[in-house]
Residue, then its C-alpha position, 0 to 999 in steps of 0.5 A: m478494515s477489510e482483509a483486502r484493504r490490509i492487503l493493499g496496504g493502509m491508508d497513510d497519506s503518505a505512502p505512494i499510490t499507484r494507480f491503475d490503467g484501465a486497460a491493465l485493470a479490466d485484462g487482469l480482472f478478466l484472467i483473475g475471473q478466468a483462472w477462478v473458474k478453471r480452478l472451479t473445473a479442476d484446471d489448476r495448471g491453466a488457472a496458475e498461468d491466468e494467475t502468473a499472468a495477471v501477477r505480472l500486470l498487476g502485483r502479486d498483492t492486487v492480485a490476492a486482494i481482488r481474490m479477498m475481495i471477490l471472497e468477501g463480495d466486494l466483487p461478483r464471484p466468476e461461476l461456471g454455467p450460463g450466464g455465471m461469468d456475467a457479472w464479472l465480465e460487465h465488471c472487467r468492461r467498468a473496470g476498463s472503461g474507468e467506471w470501476k477503478l483500483m488503486r494500490v497504497t504502499p505502506p513503506s519499508g520498516r527503514e523508511a518508517q522509522r526515519r519518518q519517526e526520528e525525524d518527527f521525534l526531533a522536530r517535536l523535540a525542537e518545540i518542546r525545547a522552545e516552548a521551555e526557553a519561552q517560559n524561562g525566559i531565554e533567549p532561543a537559540p538559533d536552530a541547534r538540531p543538526a541537519k544529520p540526526m547524529s549518534l548518540a556517540d557522536e552527542l557524547r564525542k561532541m560534548g568531550l565524554m568521550 
């Protein structure tokens, strides 16, 4: 997985996806390219201003991923001198017209990922239980799984052990 893909997020099917409007993406790309060239001329203040504007349009992680795409050669490198920005500006035009698109996949938070794992675990546990009951000829009980997962302490209280 490239560094840009890592920054933008994994390709988890359940993760929220942000699709960027072509005009906003083109503007953001233009600002990133402009900041790149300003850095080449040692105009760090101007570069920081342009990057801040790009972050407002696209988000910090997306700007970082685009910079990484430039470094990896996935996007043209903005350069100084005659024709140095031609390929970059063409890429900005393609983004604005919808010929080039960018999506950001936002991985779930740690809490959300844990909740999904618990749901998956409880669902698999119910399957295992049903399979075991079927193998042993036991009439399957109605879904005994609580609507909301119970804590171990609640389970022990329910069994009268606490």
